Each structure stands twice: as C-alpha cells, then as structure tokens.
PLY file of the C-alpha trace (Angstrom):
ply
format ascii 1.0
element vertex 270
property float x
property float y
property float z
element edge 269
property int vertex1
property int vertex2
end_header
71.16 81.48 118.09
68.23 83.74 116.89
70.42 86.50 116.20
69.77 90.25 117.02
69.58 93.32 114.94
72.00 96.25 114.90
71.67 99.30 117.10
69.83 101.35 114.31
66.93 98.71 114.66
66.03 99.56 118.29
62.34 100.64 118.40
61.68 100.87 122.15
64.21 101.64 124.73
64.41 101.95 128.56
66.79 104.12 130.33
67.27 103.77 134.09
63.62 103.00 134.10
62.61 103.17 137.87
59.28 102.86 139.57
58.86 103.32 143.57
55.56 103.07 145.46
55.19 104.32 148.44
53.25 102.96 151.21
50.98 104.14 153.84
53.55 103.11 156.79
56.37 105.43 155.08
57.85 102.23 153.53
58.74 101.86 150.01
58.53 99.04 147.27
60.97 99.16 144.64
58.85 97.61 141.51
61.44 98.23 139.05
64.85 99.36 139.68
67.00 101.01 136.92
65.79 98.88 134.12
67.64 99.21 130.66
66.45 97.55 127.69
67.01 97.58 124.12
64.07 96.14 122.08
64.87 95.54 118.26
62.36 95.87 115.47
60.91 92.64 114.41
62.41 90.59 117.36
60.81 88.97 120.10
61.92 89.97 123.69
60.99 87.45 126.38
60.53 88.74 129.92
60.57 86.13 132.73
60.36 86.24 136.39
57.93 85.30 139.16
55.06 87.28 140.53
56.32 90.38 142.10
59.18 90.49 139.93
58.11 93.70 138.39
57.08 92.58 134.81
53.52 94.00 134.95
54.61 97.29 135.97
57.44 97.48 133.42
54.62 96.66 131.01
52.58 99.65 132.26
55.40 101.67 131.91
56.20 100.94 128.38
52.50 101.33 127.32
52.50 104.84 129.10
49.56 103.55 131.56
51.70 104.20 134.34
54.57 107.03 135.09
57.92 105.79 136.15
59.47 107.62 139.34
62.64 108.22 137.36
64.11 107.21 134.04
62.79 107.30 130.67
60.98 105.20 127.90
61.96 106.03 124.49
60.10 105.05 121.35
62.29 105.54 118.23
64.40 107.71 120.24
61.68 109.78 121.54
60.82 110.19 125.67
57.13 108.94 125.43
56.49 111.51 128.64
57.14 113.99 126.13
54.30 113.33 123.97
51.45 115.69 123.36
47.76 114.24 123.94
47.36 114.03 120.29
50.89 112.03 120.08
49.78 109.73 122.79
46.36 108.85 121.23
48.40 108.40 117.76
50.87 106.01 119.45
48.23 103.61 121.35
47.73 102.28 117.50
51.25 101.56 117.32
51.78 99.70 120.69
48.85 96.89 121.34
48.64 94.26 124.12
47.17 90.79 124.34
46.09 89.79 127.89
46.37 86.73 130.05
42.45 86.48 130.36
41.04 88.06 126.81
37.62 87.35 128.52
38.08 90.47 131.00
39.00 92.52 127.87
35.91 91.80 125.86
32.63 93.30 126.26
30.20 90.28 126.61
27.42 92.42 124.76
29.50 92.54 121.70
29.77 90.04 119.06
33.14 88.91 117.21
32.49 91.51 114.45
32.14 94.56 116.73
35.27 93.39 118.98
37.48 92.97 116.20
36.48 96.34 114.35
35.80 98.66 117.25
39.47 99.71 117.40
39.53 100.55 113.82
36.34 102.31 113.89
37.63 104.47 117.15
40.36 105.63 114.79
38.30 106.28 111.88
39.93 103.84 109.66
36.80 101.72 108.98
33.65 102.54 107.42
30.62 100.87 109.11
29.78 98.94 105.85
33.29 97.44 105.66
33.02 95.83 109.43
32.04 92.51 108.40
34.54 91.80 105.83
37.51 93.38 107.77
36.47 91.03 110.98
36.27 87.79 108.48
39.80 88.74 107.24
41.18 89.26 110.77
39.55 85.72 111.50
41.46 84.16 108.88
44.95 85.72 110.08
44.38 83.86 113.39
43.29 80.70 112.07
39.40 81.00 112.98
36.51 80.44 110.82
34.57 83.21 109.43
31.23 81.78 110.59
32.51 83.24 113.99
31.75 86.65 113.10
28.50 86.55 114.94
29.34 84.57 117.51
29.59 86.00 121.29
32.91 85.48 123.20
31.03 83.55 125.82
30.40 80.77 123.34
34.01 80.46 122.41
36.81 78.12 124.21
39.78 79.81 126.29
42.24 79.30 122.80
39.52 80.51 120.55
39.19 83.69 123.00
42.82 84.28 123.23
43.03 84.03 119.22
40.39 86.68 119.06
42.48 88.76 121.33
45.57 88.50 119.16
43.29 89.19 116.13
41.81 92.52 117.91
45.43 93.42 118.94
46.79 93.64 115.29
43.68 95.06 113.57
45.58 98.22 113.85
48.71 96.71 112.48
50.85 97.77 115.44
54.65 98.08 115.36
55.12 96.53 118.89
52.67 93.75 120.14
52.92 93.13 124.24
51.79 89.75 125.31
51.32 89.90 129.01
51.13 86.29 130.27
49.13 85.63 127.38
49.31 82.05 127.42
49.47 81.02 131.03
45.80 80.45 131.58
45.85 77.73 128.54
46.41 74.05 128.54
50.25 73.34 127.47
49.12 72.24 123.80
47.03 75.16 123.13
49.86 77.08 124.59
52.13 75.78 121.84
49.55 76.44 119.12
49.30 80.13 120.17
53.15 80.69 120.16
53.23 79.25 116.76
50.72 81.51 115.68
52.45 84.71 117.30
55.64 83.86 115.68
53.92 83.15 112.23
52.13 86.81 112.41
55.49 88.12 113.58
57.36 86.88 110.44
54.13 87.86 108.27
54.23 91.51 109.64
57.62 92.42 111.04
56.08 93.04 114.44
58.28 93.51 117.30
57.23 91.55 120.24
57.40 91.69 123.91
56.36 88.59 125.74
55.83 88.26 129.59
56.01 85.05 131.19
56.90 83.08 134.18
57.75 80.14 132.14
61.29 80.27 131.04
61.17 77.09 128.95
58.46 78.42 126.81
59.99 81.80 126.15
63.34 80.39 125.63
61.75 78.18 122.58
61.07 81.12 120.31
62.61 84.64 121.93
65.39 86.41 120.35
66.59 87.68 123.84
65.59 86.97 127.17
65.42 89.39 130.11
65.15 87.86 133.64
63.74 90.11 136.46
63.86 89.34 140.13
62.38 91.71 142.87
62.54 94.53 140.33
65.71 94.24 139.12
66.97 92.76 135.94
69.54 90.02 136.89
70.36 88.65 133.52
69.89 89.50 129.80
70.68 86.39 127.59
70.42 85.65 123.95
67.67 83.42 122.73
68.28 79.62 122.83
71.40 79.92 124.86
69.82 80.23 128.38
70.62 76.94 129.95
74.28 77.26 128.60
74.81 80.91 129.83
72.88 81.35 132.82
75.08 82.80 135.57
72.50 84.37 138.10
71.35 81.99 141.09
67.51 82.83 140.37
67.77 81.99 136.40
69.50 78.76 137.48
66.74 78.08 139.83
64.18 78.58 137.02
65.60 76.47 135.01
66.37 73.49 137.21
62.66 73.69 138.32
61.77 72.91 134.88
60.41 69.35 134.16
61.60 67.60 131.04
62.48 70.16 128.29
63.50 68.60 124.90
63.42 65.22 126.42
65.54 65.81 129.42
65.94 67.77 132.55
67.98 71.04 132.18
70.82 70.88 134.79
72.86 73.98 134.99
76.00 74.12 136.53
0 1
1 2
2 3
3 4
4 5
5 6
6 7
7 8
8 9
9 10
10 11
11 12
12 13
13 14
14 15
15 16
16 17
17 18
18 19
19 20
20 21
21 22
22 23
23 24
24 25
25 26
26 27
27 28
28 29
29 30
30 31
31 32
32 33
33 34
34 35
35 36
36 37
37 38
38 39
39 40
40 41
41 42
42 43
43 44
44 45
45 46
46 47
47 48
48 49
49 50
50 51
51 52
52 53
53 54
54 55
55 56
56 57
57 58
58 59
59 60
60 61
61 62
62 63
63 64
64 65
65 66
66 67
67 68
68 69
69 70
70 71
71 72
72 73
73 74
74 75
75 76
76 77
77 78
78 79
79 80
80 81
81 82
82 83
83 84
84 85
85 86
86 87
87 88
88 89
89 90
90 91
91 92
92 93
93 94
94 95
95 96
96 97
97 98
98 99
99 100
100 101
101 102
102 103
103 104
104 105
105 106
106 107
107 108
108 109
109 110
110 111
111 112
112 113
113 114
114 115
115 116
116 117
117 118
118 119
119 120
120 121
121 122
122 123
123 124
124 125
125 126
126 127
127 128
128 129
129 130
130 131
131 132
132 133
133 134
134 135
135 136
136 137
137 138
138 139
139 140
140 141
141 142
142 143
143 144
144 145
145 146
146 147
147 148
148 149
149 150
150 151
151 152
152 153
153 154
154 155
155 156
156 157
157 158
158 159
159 160
160 161
161 162
162 163
163 164
164 165
165 166
166 167
167 168
168 169
169 170
170 171
171 172
172 173
173 174
174 175
175 176
176 177
177 178
178 179
179 180
180 181
181 182
182 183
183 184
184 185
185 186
186 187
187 188
188 189
189 190
190 191
191 192
192 193
193 194
194 195
195 196
196 197
197 198
198 199
199 200
200 201
201 202
202 203
203 204
204 205
205 206
206 207
207 208
208 209
209 210
210 211
211 212
212 213
213 214
214 215
215 216
216 217
217 218
218 219
219 220
220 221
221 222
222 223
223 224
224 225
225 226
226 227
227 228
228 229
229 230
230 231
231 232
232 233
233 234
234 235
235 236
236 237
237 238
238 239
239 240
240 241
241 242
242 243
243 244
244 245
245 246
246 247
247 248
248 249
249 250
250 251
251 252
252 253
253 254
254 255
255 256
256 257
257 258
258 259
259 260
260 261
261 262
262 263
263 264
264 265
265 266
266 267
267 268
268 269
C-alpha cells in the first residue's frame, strides 16, 4: 500500500468532466464521460487505457488546452475556466508536461542550454548571463553530464532526449507534472531508468505527478492510485500496488491477463 493523502491535500480535481465531439454526420463521440478524480499533492495518479480510451482528451482538459463540454477542473479549489488571461499565463508555470516524443517538442535549431532555459526566460525568471549555469544545474538533476549544455537534441539518444524533456518540464518548478506516455517510445530498460528518475524528483521536490500510460504493469510499480479508462469512462480506481488483487472490471482484468511475466510470474485475476 502506497497510501494517499487526506482530502485537504487535493491539488487538482475534476467534477463530472465530460467532452463530446460532434461529427459532420451528426454523430457524437463521447471522449470523456462524467470523469470525477481527485489528485493529491506529492502523489502519483496513474491513468491507464488503450488508444481511444479518453486519456489524451482528459490531459488536454486538465491543462486547459481543450474546453470541456460540461463539468469542471478545479485547481486548488478554483474552476480553471474562470481564470483571467493573466491567471492562465501564471498557472502554466505550475502544470508542466513531458511528452511521449520529446523530439517533436524541441526546436532543432536550439541547443540544450537554450531549450532548458527558454521557459525561465519567457517568465522573466532568469537573466541571460545565468543561462549556462542554470542549464548545467538542470542537467545534473536528470543525471546528464554538463558537457551536454552545448549539444543539440538530434545528437542525443532517445533516453537522453527524454531526460532533457523532464529537465525542461521541471525548470519552472511546477506543482504538477503530467507525463503523457512519457516512456512508451523507449526500450524497457530505459523505461525503468526514466521512472526511477521521476520518482526521485518527485520525492526531492514534492511534485504531484499524473502518469498516462497503456502499460498497467509499469504504472502499478510506482503509482499511488490507478485510474482505468475505457471508451471515455473511468471504469475503476484502485490504490497502487493492489490492482492485481482488487481489479473487478472485465477491462482491467483483460489488461492484467495480457501482461507477460511481472515479478517473475504471470498475473492471473479471478
């Protein structure tokens, strides 16, 4: 049991969050259906589901990149749809994202120093003369050598680029870090290293983490709470480390029974 914080530690909450897309043929697609979640400070919420389950739509609404059809996203108890433009700008510092493919998020014309310090420069939190030292500091946080400060992302491996993406995401010292399939494109051994890095940073900085993934075994290994999404619905919410024992929904069971050996044996759910 990994344990959750009490209700007073809820940092982000969704209430009946729904997103419906209307197609040209008058058909409607329910991407998220009445999603109710509570995300606790300093903890990890894992969201698992196959492609089309609604995970990405949910993330976009949490980041205020997409407006819900109905329902609310509450950040520290306030509906983010009611934020002023200035509050939205300020709030972007507090919720950062690590993408599945960091390469697509980087400007190939920018070197590592520029990539890491651009967010801080945009918010006026860093002087130009301080850029190199700050970049080196961030590189050390993600276990990359300081010599990388002059490198370009195209000259780095996939795992190194993902570490760079994490370093940039934490540069603004966010309260919440959203990892959207952040390990899916990596080899299994590198996935483990990236997860260990994220857990270390979470402990050091008390970061709240939302980890979106289709790999239920990976999420179970470190998430404090796991949300299972299926066709836009949250079908199950289970405390971390207990999913193989507590899973009830057929879809959750199918995910578990599809896992090849975990902890040395096949997971079987009755």
